[in-house]
C-alpha positions, 0 to 999 in steps of 0.5 A: 090837397090837389087843389093847392098843388094846382096853384103851385105855379104861382110861387115862382112869379110872386116876386116878379112884380118888384123888378117890373115895377122898379123898372117902370118907375125909374123909366116914368117916375124916376124922382118919386121912385128913388124917393120912396126906395125903402118901400121897394125893400118892404115889397120885396120881403112881403112878396117873398114871404108870401112865396115862403108861406105857399112853399111851406104849405106845399112841403107840409102836404108833401110830408103828410101825403108822400106824393108827387104832382106834375102839371104840364100844358102844350107850348109848341106842337108840330108834326115832328116835335112837341114841347110842353111847359109845366111844374113838378112838385116833389120832395126835392122841389119843396126842399129847394123852395123852402131854402130859397124863400127863407134864406132869401127873406133873411138876406133881403131884410139884412140888405135893407140896412147893408145897402142903405147908403149905396146909390144902386139900392133900387137896382140891387133889390130889382136884381135880387127879386128877379133872381128869386123868380129865376131860382124858384122857376128853376127848381119847379121846372118839369123838363130839361128845356125849362130848366135850361131857360131858368138856368141861364136867367139865374146865371145872368142874375149872378153876372149882374150882381157880381158886377154890381159895383161895375165901376171897380175894375176888379168887380167887372173882371170878376163878373166876366170871369164868372160869365165865361166859366159858366158858359163852358158848363152851360154849353156842355149842358145844352149839348147834353140836353140835345143828345138825350133828346136825340136818344129818347125823343123827350125832354120830360124827366120820367120819360127820359129815365124810362126810355134810357133804362130800356134802351140800355137794358135791351142793348139798343143804344151806344153806351159810350154815347150815353156816357158822353151825353151824361158827362155833358149834363154833369158839366153844367152842374160842375160849373154852377156848383163850383166843382173842379176844374170849373171852380175858379169863378167862385172866389172872385164872385166875392167882389159883389155885395156880401148879401149876394155872397150869402144868398147866391154864392153860398145857399141857393144858386151854387146849390143849383148844380147839386139840385140838377144832379139830384134831379137827374140821379135816376138817369146817372144811376143807370150808368155806374161809370157816371156815378164813379165820375161824379164821386171822383170830382166831388172828392177832388173838390172837397180836398182842393177847396179845403187846402185853398182856404188854409191861407186866405187873408180875405174873409169872404174868399176863405168862406167861398173856398169853404163853400166849394169844399162843402159842395164837394161833400154833397157831390161826393154823396150823390156820386155814392148814391147817398141821395138823402144824405146829400140833401140833408147836408145841402139844407144844413150847410145852406143855413150855416153858411148864410149865417157865416156870410151875413156875419162876415158882412156885419164885420165888414160893415163895422170895419168900414165905419171906422174913420179913415179906414180904406174899404179895400182893406175891410175884408183883410183878416190880417188887419182885424183882430180883437173885435169881440168886445166891439161886435159881441152879437156878430161874434157869437153868431159867427162862432156858432156858424163856425162850430156847425161847419166844423161838425161839432154836435149838436149843431146842424152840419154835424148830423149831415156831415157825419152821415157823409163821412160814414157812407164813404167808408162803405164806398171807398177807403181812399175816399174815406181817408180824404174826406175825414182828413178834410173834415180836420182841415175844415175845422182848422181853417174855419177856426183860423178865420174866426180867431183872426177876425175876433181874437187875433194871433201872435204877430205883433206886440203893442198896448191894448185898448185899455193901455195895458201891455198885451199880445194881439193881432194887428189892431187897426183901432187899438192904442198901438205904438209902432215902437212896441212892435219888436218882432213879428211871429207870422205863423203859417205865413210865407216867411217864418220870421219877417217884419211887417211891410210899410203898409201894415206898419202904417195901419197899426196906428189908432183910428182916432180923429181929434176935433178942436171944435168945442175941445171934444174928441171924436173917437171912432171904433168898430161898433155892432150893426143895426137891428135890421142886420142883427135880426137875420143873424139871430134867426139863422142862429136859431135855425142852425141850432135846430135844423139838424133835428129833421134828420134825427129819428123819433119813435112813431107807432113803434118805429124810428122815423126821421122827418127828412126820410119821410119827406123824401120817401117818394124820391127815394122810392123812385131811386129804388132805395130803402128809406132810412127809418131807423138808426143804431145809436150805438153805431152812430155814437161810435162813428161820431167819436172819430168825426168829432175828434178830428174836428177838435184836433183841427180846432186845437191846431188852429188855437195853438197857432193863432190864439194869443197865449202870451199876456206881457212882454215878460214872455218875449224871451220865450217867444224869441227862443221859440223862433230860434228853435223853429228856424232850425226846422228847415223841413218844417219851414219848407213844408209850411211855405209849400202849403202856404204858397199853394193856398195863397196862389189858389193851387196855381190853377188860375195861373195855369188857366191864364198861361195855357188857356187865356194866353194860348187862345189869345196867341191862336187868335193873333195867328188867325188874325195874321193868316186872315190879314196877310194870307186871305186878304193878301191874296185878294189884295195881291190879285187887285194890285197885279191887275192894277199894274198890268192895266197901268202897263198895258195902257201905255202900249195903246198909243193909237198908231198903226205902225206901233201896233204892227211892230209889236205884232211882228215882235211877238211873231218873231219871239214865237218862232224863235221859241218854237224853233229851239224847243220844238224842232231842235 
């Protein structure tokens, strides 16, 4: 066993040859490298599969032996300073290794087809493999300096992949926004690392935890300074995991390719902040104020992410805000000290959200295949609807991921989210009410996304695909007729009764291209993705069904034990917590009734507002009556508009940053520029100008004649005596 641990350092470097060889190949043999580009996708999957096998082997040994292994070697040694590098294998590391490798393999297989027509195919796989190396290095790091090195490499890969299509201004702006926002948190992380090194003289986790605990216990350190340094460390996690108030970069990060959103911005990189807080939880647990602060940030993020997802039209942005909210649940659990529950939800959410993002990518891919369709609008859910019959496998995968995220049993997220909701009642009644309300909002906005994409809602009337009159959402490929669109019911949209704008009306025409050659019609409808894209969806489908079982206790030697608790035993012992090896099924069932009920309530509201329930124009009078009755509810309309505007405008947080920070910093820079240009440079230039004019004036005085010099001298003497007489003598 120890022999296997000794070679665990190989895991982070297994994917590294791919970006190195791609770079060398493009430099030395560009034509051959591009011609054999599909080979690099195979190599990427193969190498990451090797890393996955090694990670699973380590995890099995972790579960069986319940041990922690650390290996370090000296890097920098001086009289006053020493720095070691190494790797740490514990339950947290092994969990993250499995998540990164398994989700990474599925995304790479998926990307081979999704990115097959992109000119940056090789660059994409080079970035992805380098990201895998950076992320694997991050989770195996044995000290804070090593974590910071890989932390920055992960951020660099995120920057490159968000701006992958850098020729698009919106993508270029998005990667810059992500870079600047994360630099705020990363600078705080660096200051926090240096602060704790000043306090403890060590970067190693175990030494740092022990020294800080002893210093605080013996009252030998300023507690306020320790709290300040801990908040700086937490700032890095806030930025990386898109917690309030540094969450603004994550929705814009959806401008990158969809596989990037699935791997980096849903399952792995955004989980790095959760990983960091979990790694440093023994340090934070020493100071209750920090734990309260972490839980406070978590609960704000939970509610904020859910409310901002309510009215999003972009399918990926809606899922991004959902990710932000679920990461808030994990941060809330860590702040409450529920270490096991937070990691449990990290696991279940990673697979469920990867399934949802890859499903959204399949939808986008299907939409982009429609003849004449604009890629810029392929992510707009308002322009979708009725996709069920065209992409049935994607629909089933997306529905399962949606149900899981809503917390419907027996799917993955039900088990983990239910534990978090139950723990909040023991921590704070206010937090519990917010968390449970947000669970209902999660069910609502997730089913809204599903219904808008695959089913549609009452917003237009036209003929369906078979020529029968029916009620559907705005379908871009159905045999629609603008004359049939007699009214618009836009539930949960800014205006309660409004017609479509010209762009939307134009998009209701069918995408049918008729070719006169051979009298054949070429009809383009959305169709299901290829097998290489469907295979990862099916694998994640099965994982989402089964992964929740690792948190369900089973009877072993007369005692109820669940796999996750047994897995996390060493880390739980380090936190001086009791491992949860039993479950009161009666209490669990009673608590689950409430959580499932509120989830079903959110689903019911979404179905009521967005599900097409009318099947013919015979119901048009009922609909108009509904509109008239609804128009009289001024308070309801105002409430809906406020909620919609809040969500659609991202809670006005981006606008606040733009007006206060961006414009303020720009105004301050202009003021500094004015001061530098006219004051600093003005003084220097003024002295030069004055000297120049004095020199010009004096040169005309020196004419070379003695009589002129004598006259000037006598004039100076006369003026001096006059001044002396009037001001001194008199």
